[in-house]
C-alpha positions in Angstrom: -52.7 -14.5 -148.4 -52.4 -14.6 -144.7 -55.0 -17.4 -144.3 -53.2 -19.4 -146.9 -49.8 -19.1 -145.1 -51.4 -20.2 -141.8 -53.2 -23.0 -143.5 -50.1 -24.3 -145.2 -48.1 -24.2 -142.0 -50.7 -26.2 -140.1 -51.0 -28.7 -142.9 -47.2 -29.1 -142.9 -47.1 -29.6 -139.2 -49.9 -32.2 -139.3 -48.0 -34.1 -142.0 -44.8 -34.1 -140.0 -46.7 -35.2 -136.9 -48.2 -38.2 -138.7 -44.7 -39.1 -139.9 -43.3 -38.8 -136.3 -46.1 -41.0 -134.9 -45.5 -43.7 -137.6 -41.7 -43.7 -137.2 -40.0 -46.8 -135.7 -36.2 -46.7 -135.3 -34.5 -50.0 -136.3 -31.4 -49.2 -134.3 -29.6 -46.4 -132.4 -28.1 -45.0 -135.6 -31.6 -44.6 -137.2 -32.8 -42.9 -134.0 -30.0 -40.4 -134.1 -30.7 -39.6 -137.8 -34.3 -39.0 -136.8 -33.3 -36.7 -134.0 -31.0 -34.7 -136.3 -33.7 -34.5 -139.0 -36.2 -32.9 -136.6 -34.3 -31.3 -133.8 -30.9 -30.5 -135.4 -29.7 -27.0 -136.0 -31.0 -27.1 -139.6 -33.8 -29.5 -138.7 -37.6 -29.4 -139.4 -38.7 -28.0 -136.0 -36.2 -25.1 -136.1 -37.3 -24.3 -139.7 -41.0 -24.3 -138.7 -40.2 -22.0 -135.7 -38.5 -19.6 -138.1 -41.6 -19.5 -140.3 -43.8 -19.1 -137.2 -42.3 -15.6 -136.7 -44.1 -14.6 -140.0 -47.5 -15.6 -138.7 -49.7 -12.6 -137.8 -50.4 -12.1 -134.1 -54.1 -13.1 -134.1 -53.2 -16.4 -135.8 -50.1 -17.4 -133.8 -52.1 -19.2 -131.1 -53.4 -22.0 -133.3 -50.1 -22.4 -135.2 -48.1 -22.3 -132.0 -50.2 -25.0 -130.4 -49.7 -27.3 -133.4 -46.0 -26.6 -133.5 -45.5 -27.4 -129.8 -47.5 -30.6 -130.2 -45.1 -31.7 -132.9 -42.0 -30.9 -130.8 -43.4 -32.8 -127.8 -44.1 -35.8 -130.1 -40.6 -35.8 -131.5 -39.0 -35.7 -128.0 -41.2 -38.5 -126.7 -40.4 -40.7 -129.7 -36.6 -40.1 -129.1 -36.9 -40.8 -125.4 -38.8 -44.0 -126.0 -36.3 -45.2 -128.5 -33.3 -44.6 -126.2 -35.0 -46.5 -123.4 -35.8 -49.4 -125.7 -32.2 -49.7 -127.0 -30.7 -49.3 -123.5 -32.9 -52.3 -122.4 -31.8 -54.3 -125.4 -28.1 -53.7 -124.6 -28.6 -54.9 -121.0 -30.2 -58.1 -122.2 -27.4 -59.0 -124.5 -25.5 -62.1 -123.4 -22.2 -61.3 -121.7 -19.4 -63.9 -121.7 -18.2 -63.6 -118.1 -15.2 -65.9 -118.8 -13.6 -63.3 -121.1 -10.6 -61.5 -119.6 -11.5 -58.0 -118.4 -9.8 -54.8 -119.5 -6.4 -54.5 -118.0 -6.0 -52.0 -115.2 -2.7 -50.3 -114.5 -1.2 -51.3 -111.2 -0.3 -48.7 -108.7 2.9 -48.5 -106.6 3.5 -48.6 -102.9 3.8 -45.3 -101.1 7.3 -44.3 -100.1 6.1 -44.2 -96.4 5.0 -47.8 -96.7 8.2 -48.8 -98.3 10.4 -47.3 -95.6 8.0 -48.6 -92.9 8.4 -52.1 -94.3 12.2 -51.8 -94.4 12.4 -50.7 -90.8 10.1 -53.5 -89.6 12.1 -56.1 -91.5 15.4 -55.0 -89.8 14.0 -55.1 -86.3 12.2 -58.4 -86.9 15.6 -60.0 -87.5 16.6 -59.3 -83.9 13.4 -60.5 -82.3 11.0 -57.6 -82.4 7.3 -58.3 -83.1 4.5 -55.8 -84.1 1.9 -54.3 -81.8 -0.9 -52.0 -82.8 -3.4 -49.7 -81.0 -6.1 -47.1 -81.5 -5.4 -43.7 -83.0 -8.1 -42.2 -80.8 -6.8 -42.3 -77.3 -7.6 -41.4 -73.7 -5.4 -39.2 -71.5 -4.1 -42.1 -69.4 -2.5 -44.1 -72.2 -1.3 -41.0 -74.2 0.1 -38.9 -71.4 -0.3 -39.8 -67.7 0.9 -43.4 -67.8 4.0 -42.1 -69.7 5.0 -39.9 -66.8 3.2 -36.9 -68.3 0.7 -35.9 -65.6 -1.8 -33.1 -66.1 -0.1 -29.6 -66.3 3.3 -31.2 -67.0 5.2 -28.6 -69.1 6.3 -31.3 -71.6 2.7 -31.7 -72.7 3.1 -28.4 -74.6 5.6 -30.2 -76.9 2.8 -32.5 -78.0 -0.2 -30.3 -78.5 -2.8 -32.3 -80.2 -6.4 -32.4 -81.4 -9.0 -33.1 -78.7 -12.2 -34.9 -79.6 -13.8 -34.3 -76.2 -12.9 -33.2 -72.7 -13.8 -34.4 -69.2 -12.8 -37.1 -69.8 -10.1 -36.2 -72.4 -10.3 -38.1 -75.6 -7.8 -37.1 -78.3 -5.8 -38.1 -81.4 -2.7 -39.8 -80.2 0.5 -37.8 -80.3 2.9 -40.8 -80.5 2.7 -44.6 -80.6 4.0 -44.8 -77.1 0.4 -45.3 -76.1 0.5 -48.7 -77.8 3.4 -49.6 -75.6 1.4 -48.7 -72.5 -1.5 -50.9 -73.6 0.8 -53.8 -74.4 2.7 -53.6 -71.1 -0.6 -53.4 -69.2 -1.7 -56.7 -70.7 1.7 -58.5 -70.9 4.6 -59.2 -68.6 8.3 -59.2 -69.7 10.2 -60.2 -71.7 8.7 -57.6 -74.1 10.2 -56.7 -77.5 7.8 -54.9 -79.7 7.6 -52.3 -82.6 4.6 -50.0 -82.7 4.2 -48.3 -86.1 1.2 -46.0 -87.0 -0.2 -42.6 -87.7 0.1 -39.9 -85.1 -1.2 -36.3 -84.9 0.1 -33.0 -83.5 -1.2 -29.5 -83.7 1.6 -28.1 -85.9 1.8 -25.7 -88.8 2.2 -27.5 -92.1 5.4 -26.7 -93.9 8.1 -28.4 -96.0 9.5 -30.0 -92.8 6.4 -30.7 -90.6 2.8 -31.8 -90.8 -0.1 -32.1 -88.5 -0.3 -35.9 -89.3 2.7 -38.1 -89.7 3.8 -41.7 -89.2 5.9 -42.9 -86.4 7.5 -46.2 -85.4 8.6 -46.9 -81.8 10.4 -49.8 -80.2 10.3 -51.2 -76.7 12.5 -53.8 -75.0 11.8 -54.9 -71.4 13.6 -57.7 -69.7 16.0 -58.4 -66.8 19.3 -56.7 -66.9 18.7 -54.6 -70.0 21.3 -51.8 -70.2 22.1 -48.7 -72.1 24.8 -50.6 -73.9 22.1 -52.9 -75.3 20.2 -49.9 -76.5 23.3 -48.5 -78.3 24.2 -51.8 -79.9 20.6 -52.2 -81.2 20.6 -48.7 -82.7 24.0 -49.2 -84.3 22.8 -52.4 -85.9 19.7 -50.6 -87.2 21.6 -47.6 -88.7 24.1 -49.9 -90.4 21.4 -52.1 -92.0 19.2 -49.2 -93.1 21.7 -46.5 -94.1 24.9 -48.5 -94.5 26.4 -46.2 -92.0 27.6 -47.6 -88.6 28.9 -44.5 -86.9 26.4 -43.0 -84.5 26.4 -40.7 -81.5 24.0 -40.3 -78.6 23.5 -36.7 -77.3 21.9 -36.2 -73.9 18.3 -35.1 -74.2 15.0 -35.1 -72.2 11.9 -37.2 -72.6 9.5 -37.6 -69.6 9.1 -41.4 -70.1 12.9 -42.3 -70.4 15.8 -41.6 -68.1 18.5 -41.2 -69.2 17.4 -40.0 -72.6 19.3 -39.2 -75.8 19.0 -38.0 -79.4 20.5 -40.3 -81.9 22.7 -38.9 -84.7 24.1 -40.9 -87.6 27.3 -39.8 -89.4 26.1 -39.1 -92.9 29.4 -37.8 -94.2 30.5 -34.8 -96.2 31.2 -36.3 -99.6 28.7 -34.3 -101.7 27.2 -30.8 -101.8 23.9 -32.4 -100.7 25.7 -33.9 -97.7 26.8 -30.4 -96.7 23.3 -29.0 -97.2 21.3 -31.6 -95.2 23.9 -31.9 -92.4 24.5 -28.1 -92.2 28.2 -28.8 -92.8 28.6 -31.0 -89.7 28.2 -34.4 -91.4 25.8 -35.5 -88.6 22.0 -36.1 -89.0 19.6 -36.5 -86.2 17.3 -39.5 -86.8 15.5 -40.5 -83.6 15.1 -40.2 -79.8 15.7 -42.9 -77.3 16.4 -43.7 -73.7 16.0 -46.2 -70.8 12.4 -46.6 -69.7 11.7 -44.6 -66.6 10.9 -46.8 -63.6 7.8 -44.7 -62.9 6.4 -45.8 -66.3 7.0 -49.5 -65.4 5.2 -49.0 -62.1 2.2 -47.4 -63.8 1.7 -50.6 -65.8 2.4 -53.0 -62.9 5.8 -54.2 -64.0 8.4 -54.6 -61.2 11.0 -51.9 -61.8 13.4 -53.5 -59.3 13.5 -56.7 -61.4 13.1 -55.4 -64.9 14.6 -52.6 -67.0 14.3 -51.7 -70.6 14.8 -49.2 -73.4 12.6 -47.4 -75.9 13.2 -45.5 -79.1 11.1 -43.7 -81.7 11.4 -42.1 -85.1 9.3 -40.4 -87.7 9.0 -42.5 -90.8 8.6 -39.4 -93.0 11.9 -38.0 -91.7 13.7 -41.3 -92.5 12.2 -41.4 -96.0 13.3 -37.8 -96.6 16.9 -38.9 -95.9 16.8 -42.2 -97.9 15.1 -40.7 -101.0 16.6 -37.1 -100.7 13.1 -35.6 -100.8 13.0 -31.9 -100.0 9.4 -31.3 -99.0 7.3 -33.5 -96.6 4.0 -32.3 -98.2 4.8 -34.3 -101.3 3.8 -37.5 -99.4 0.2 -36.3 -99.1 -0.6 -34.8 -102.5 -1.4 -38.1 -104.3 0.6 -37.0 -107.3 1.2 -40.2 -109.3 4.2 -38.5 -111.1 5.9 -38.4 -107.7 4.7 -41.7 -106.2 5.5 -43.9 -109.2 9.2 -43.0 -108.9 9.7 -45.3 -105.9 8.5 -48.6 -107.5 8.4 -48.0 -111.2 8.2 -51.7 -111.9 4.7 -51.9 -110.5 3.2 -49.0 -112.5 
């Protein structure tokens, strides 16, 4: 009885093996049907392995070898069929003139939208763009801007150093671009310097270790503080629709005198009370007259020329314009947030 069972199993396995060897799939569907027939949960191979458990120990070796040979043959036939059909698909003629599948358009980032608006406003009064490297040396980022080594104001701009001796670092402001431009050009100078800057700050809803800044510089003969105020008043009127500004005395190493610029936002809504802390005023940027020492560092005659500079964080301006409560939203790449600013492009 035992010999008959073993013999019947081997005979069945050999019959299936011949069938596998002779099989030729006409298409991918036939190949899949073949796979299910032999390797499916209720397929032939699984059924044979179930019967294999009934074979007595001394006879398992011969039956097991035959069964494994069948399984290998089935897998090889399936792999060969898949490869053949994949090659056929690649060789099928493709009409390259047919329109492709439409892809959804993205939207401009709110930082880029605000950056563009600021640039367009200042371009109308003669400012051009100037760019520079984000990896800077000590001279352009600090020393030439009246921030020599060990100056206490450097602590306000703690940054990320790439190497020391000589110091190479990620720029803390785009003022370094102004230094590079003044080194290579003589007045009159009227430039905007937008770009990414970096500072070693804790990330929170109001601050980030990387942010975007835009700075302006105007150098010419007889430039006065009145010119600075009129320029900033024009800017705030065009951007915010609010013309009332105030300049509070402040300190920056590279300007003298220096000031913080506030715009009168108003107290018309509950949000106005919240963001202005009940005062109606919002700080938007810093500014001042370029320190003569800075002009001398870039070989510009401080007796003949004067000028002003200003700078603002683009994220801060965007927070105000769009009433966004958390700066971290800008960097999370959440399309639900980003597509709100230009829904027509999504």
